[in-house]
Backbone bond lengths (Angstrom), bond angles and torsions (degrees), N, CA, C in turn:
res aa  C-N    CA-C-N  psi(-1)  N-CA   C-N-CA  omega(-1)  CA-C   N-CA-C  phi
1 X - - - 1.443 - - 1.529 108.54 -
2 X 1.322 115.92 136.58 1.469 119.95 177.23 1.511 109.70 -71.86
3 X 1.349 116.46 142.84 1.461 119.00 176.08 1.520 110.92 -64.78
4 X 1.335 115.26 157.32 1.456 121.52 -179.87 1.526 110.24 -72.98
5 X 1.347 117.80 145.05 1.463 119.17 176.53 1.522 110.99 -74.71
6 X 1.335 116.27 146.07 1.459 119.60 175.00 1.528 108.68 -85.31
7 X 1.328 116.86 -170.05 1.463 120.97 -175.80 1.523 113.66 -60.76
8 X 1.337 117.20 -18.80 1.465 121.62 -179.84 1.517 111.98 -101.74
9 X 1.331 117.00 8.80 1.449 120.95 -179.82 1.527 112.88 82.97
10 X 1.325 117.58 8.86 1.454 121.88 178.04 1.525 107.88 -88.78
11 X 1.315 116.26 135.56 1.464 119.85 -179.21 1.530 110.93 -74.14
12 X 1.338 114.82 136.10 1.459 121.71 -179.45 1.526 108.40 -112.56
13 X 1.316 115.35 125.25 1.457 121.80 176.16 1.518 106.98 -103.08
14 X 1.330 117.90 137.37 1.462 120.62 -176.88 1.524 110.55 -142.82
15 X 1.334 113.83 149.83 1.459 122.27 173.21 1.514 107.37 -130.57
16 X 1.318 116.16 134.69 1.453 121.09 174.81 1.526 108.29 -118.48
17 X 1.323 115.56 130.72 1.463 122.39 174.52 1.520 104.98 -91.92
18 X 1.314 115.46 101.88 1.453 124.26 -158.92 1.527 113.00 -113.08
19 X 1.329 113.98 141.23 1.465 121.70 168.52 1.522 105.55 -122.58
20 X 1.329 117.93 105.50 1.459 120.27 -175.87 1.526 114.65 -60.70
21 X 1.333 117.95 -17.81 1.466 120.85 178.79 1.524 112.04 -81.93
22 X 1.323 117.55 -9.98 1.470 122.41 -177.01 1.529 109.93 -95.03
23 X 1.327 116.85 124.75 1.475 119.98 -178.57 1.520 111.70 -64.78
24 X 1.330 118.77 -36.67 1.465 120.63 178.69 1.522 110.51 -65.82
25 X 1.309 116.61 -39.63 1.459 120.75 178.13 1.535 110.45 -65.34
26 X 1.317 116.70 -41.61 1.477 119.85 177.54 1.528 110.82 -63.68
27 X 1.338 116.87 -40.05 1.474 120.61 179.12 1.529 110.58 -65.76
28 X 1.313 117.17 -38.22 1.472 120.41 178.69 1.526 110.27 -64.82
29 X 1.323 116.81 -43.16 1.461 120.72 177.91 1.524 110.09 -61.83
30 X 1.315 116.64 -42.27 1.468 120.99 177.85 1.526 110.97 -62.30
31 X 1.322 117.22 -41.36 1.470 121.17 179.64 1.534 110.59 -62.97
32 X 1.323 116.35 -41.61 1.468 119.85 177.41 1.529 110.11 -61.31
33 X 1.319 115.75 -46.91 1.469 119.66 -178.96 1.521 111.44 -66.07
34 X 1.337 117.41 -37.42 1.463 120.75 176.42 1.526 111.50 -62.95
35 X 1.332 116.36 -26.68 1.467 121.54 177.59 1.535 111.38 -84.87
36 X 1.340 116.21 4.15 1.460 120.45 178.55 1.518 113.27 82.97
37 X 1.321 116.96 18.37 1.462 121.88 -178.46 1.524 109.01 -109.62
38 X 1.310 116.36 124.95 1.461 120.82 172.71 1.530 106.20 -103.42
39 X 1.338 116.00 98.83 1.461 119.47 -173.58 1.525 113.16 -77.20
40 X 1.310 114.39 161.67 1.455 120.23 165.28 1.522 105.51 -72.54
41 X 1.308 116.73 129.03 1.463 121.16 -177.93 1.524 108.84 -106.15
42 X 1.318 115.37 120.56 1.454 121.31 176.61 1.522 106.94 -110.77
43 X 1.309 115.95 112.15 1.473 120.37 176.74 1.524 106.13 -83.51
44 X 1.324 114.56 92.61 1.462 120.61 -169.09 1.532 113.97 -66.25
45 X 1.318 117.90 -16.06 1.468 118.66 174.51 1.531 110.52 -76.29
46 X 1.345 116.31 -26.03 1.469 121.80 176.92 1.525 111.60 -90.80
47 X 1.332 116.42 -33.25 1.468 123.69 178.50 1.520 106.78 -121.10
48 X 1.333 117.82 80.89 1.469 120.09 -173.72 1.529 113.18 -59.51
49 X 1.310 113.69 154.84 1.458 121.45 177.07 1.522 110.74 -65.52
50 X 1.332 115.90 147.97 1.456 119.72 164.33 1.526 106.44 -85.14
51 X 1.299 117.12 163.05 1.469 120.56 178.71 1.530 110.64 -60.48
52 X 1.332 116.54 -45.04 1.470 120.07 179.95 1.525 111.29 -63.29
53 X 1.307 116.60 -42.64 1.471 121.02 -179.47 1.527 110.92 -62.45
54 X 1.323 117.41 -47.32 1.460 120.63 -179.12 1.525 110.85 -66.86
55 X 1.311 117.02 -39.87 1.470 120.83 177.03 1.524 110.31 -58.99
56 X 1.328 116.62 -44.20 1.474 121.44 -179.33 1.531 111.27 -66.48
57 X 1.334 117.43 -44.04 1.472 120.41 179.35 1.532 110.83 -60.10
58 X 1.317 116.39 -46.06 1.465 121.06 -178.70 1.528 110.50 -62.87
59 X 1.337 116.15 -47.09 1.471 120.32 -179.81 1.525 111.18 -64.73
60 X 1.326 117.39 -44.71 1.465 120.93 -178.70 1.527 112.07 -64.32
61 X 1.329 116.45 -27.85 1.467 120.80 177.99 1.532 111.46 -83.53
62 X 1.353 116.35 -4.48 1.466 120.20 179.05 1.516 113.62 75.27
63 X 1.322 116.35 29.07 1.459 121.32 -176.91 1.525 111.07 -111.75
64 X 1.314 115.18 164.20 1.451 120.71 167.36 1.525 107.26 -92.75
65 X 1.311 116.01 164.67 1.464 119.75 177.35 1.527 109.61 -58.18
66 X 1.307 116.88 -44.29 1.465 120.93 -178.57 1.532 111.30 -61.92
67 X 1.329 117.60 -37.95 1.474 120.74 178.45 1.525 111.44 -66.39
68 X 1.333 117.09 -26.37 1.463 121.32 -179.07 1.525 112.82 -90.32
69 X 1.321 116.63 -3.25 1.463 120.58 -179.64 1.526 110.32 -83.97
70 X 1.295 115.02 140.56 1.464 121.48 179.14 1.529 108.34 -87.61
71 X 1.322 114.42 90.41 1.464 121.07 -173.56 1.522 113.11 -71.93
72 X 1.324 117.32 -20.79 1.469 120.52 179.14 1.528 112.32 -79.07
73 X 1.301 116.63 -10.72 1.463 121.02 179.27 1.525 109.04 -70.13
74 X 1.329 117.62 131.42 1.469 120.63 -176.83 1.530 112.37 -57.70
75 X 1.313 117.23 -33.03 1.465 121.38 179.77 1.536 111.50 -62.08
76 X 1.330 116.70 -30.17 1.471 121.11 178.42 1.528 109.85 -58.78
77 X 1.317 115.04 -45.08 1.475 119.75 178.54 1.523 111.44 -72.72
78 X 1.323 115.84 -44.07 1.463 120.36 -178.34 1.522 112.07 -56.41
79 X 1.331 116.89 -38.81 1.465 121.65 -178.90 1.528 112.50 -89.37
80 X 1.342 116.40 0.73 1.466 122.13 -179.63 1.528 111.72 53.47
81 X 1.324 115.43 49.39 1.463 120.91 -174.26 1.523 113.39 -75.29
82 X 1.310 118.01 -18.97 1.461 120.75 179.64 1.526 111.26 -61.31
83 X 1.322 116.71 -26.04 1.463 120.27 -176.90 1.528 113.23 -89.85
84 X 1.326 117.72 -7.30 1.463 120.46 -176.07 1.525 112.19 -82.97
85 X 1.329 117.55 147.51 1.466 120.16 170.19 1.533 108.91 -67.96
86 X 1.328 116.67 160.75 1.468 120.81 -172.99 1.527 113.30 -58.90
87 X 1.322 119.36 -37.71 1.465 119.53 -178.40 1.531 111.27 -64.99
88 X 1.318 116.66 -36.95 1.474 120.39 177.66 1.530 110.45 -73.85
89 X 1.328 116.66 -36.29 1.461 120.77 176.00 1.527 109.86 -61.44
90 X 1.322 116.83 -43.20 1.461 120.87 177.95 1.531 110.69 -60.10
91 X 1.309 117.37 -41.28 1.464 121.41 177.27 1.526 110.64 -58.02
92 X 1.317 116.74 -44.01 1.470 121.03 179.05 1.527 111.28 -66.98
93 X 1.328 117.31 -36.88 1.465 120.81 179.26 1.529 111.21 -66.73
94 X 1.316 116.84 -36.35 1.466 120.44 176.52 1.531 109.62 -68.65
95 X 1.325 116.25 -41.46 1.466 120.55 -179.95 1.529 112.40 -69.99
96 X 1.326 116.80 -30.76 1.466 122.79 -177.24 1.537 108.72 -130.62
97 X 1.331 118.42 80.74 1.464 120.65 -173.78 1.531 114.87 -59.58
98 X 1.323 118.11 -16.14 1.467 121.05 175.89 1.531 110.03 -62.19
99 X 1.334 117.04 -18.79 1.467 121.92 -179.52 1.519 113.53 -81.02
100 X 1.328 117.75 -3.70 1.459 121.56 -179.22 1.528 109.27 -93.41
101 X 1.348 115.78 129.47 1.468 119.61 174.90 1.517 108.50 -58.99
102 X 1.313 115.53 155.46 1.450 119.93 -178.12 1.506 110.71 -142.75
103 X 1.311 113.39 159.35 1.455 130.30 -3.95 1.536 111.26 -99.54
104 X 1.298 115.97 146.08 1.459 119.91 166.74 1.512 106.95 -82.79
105 X 1.333 116.05 138.37 1.461 121.92 176.59 1.520 107.36 -128.91
106 X 1.335 115.12 132.50 1.455 121.79 -179.93 1.522 108.03 -120.25
107 X 1.334 116.32 128.67 1.466 121.77 171.25 1.526 107.27 -129.22
108 X 1.316 115.50 178.56 1.462 120.35 176.77 1.526 111.33 -62.90
109 X 1.322 116.33 -18.48 1.466 120.88 -177.24 1.520 113.44 -96.22
110 X 1.349 117.95 -1.74 1.454 119.49 177.61 1.514 113.48 144.09
111 X 1.320 114.04 -174.53 1.464 123.14 -179.19 1.516 108.51 -125.31
112 X 1.319 116.60 135.98 1.461 121.25 176.84 1.521 109.84 -139.45
113 X 1.313 114.37 147.84 1.449 121.10 164.86 1.519 103.85 -87.64
114 X 1.309 117.13 113.79 1.466 121.82 -170.62 1.522 111.95 -80.38
115 X 1.309 115.82 59.30 1.463 123.62 174.85 1.513 107.02 -132.47
116 X 1.291 119.53 102.71 1.461 128.12 -0.55 1.531 111.59 -75.48
117 X 1.306 115.31 166.38 1.465 121.93 -176.61 1.530 111.70 -57.50
118 X 1.327 117.60 -31.25 1.465 120.83 -178.60 1.524 113.69 -61.79
119 X 1.337 117.81 -17.08 1.469 118.86 176.71 1.526 111.22 -64.15
120 X 1.328 117.53 -17.63 1.460 120.55 177.01 1.526 111.82 -64.02
121 X 1.329 117.39 -27.30 1.463 120.85 -179.98 1.526 111.14 -53.88
122 X 1.329 117.06 -30.73 1.459 121.79 -177.50 1.525 112.86 -68.38
123 X 1.337 117.47 -21.54 1.465 119.95 -175.55 1.526 113.28 -121.76
124 X 1.316 117.20 9.79 1.472 120.33 177.55 1.517 111.08 -96.37
């Protein structure tokens, strides 16, 4: 499927790393569709990130590994991840993708962690 054109008639290609159980992720998907974009949807809990992929998403979004970690997730506390250095935290995030904040959205204009959803405006 061809990507949707943006306001200038340029086609926009997008990918959302989506968790359908997350309201923020659902809102981000809705915002993309409201903008006329039908993104590639990657359900990252079913298709987990590779280490390289997650490293690239975090870096491209301008975040640190710790900023991309879902600290409210009970597993974060259970595994005592607050005390780990970032490289070990990244290893745990790859092993347990539920620990990754969501959703990451990638377009031709950049990558953002769509929290809040309005950050998508920067890459649409």
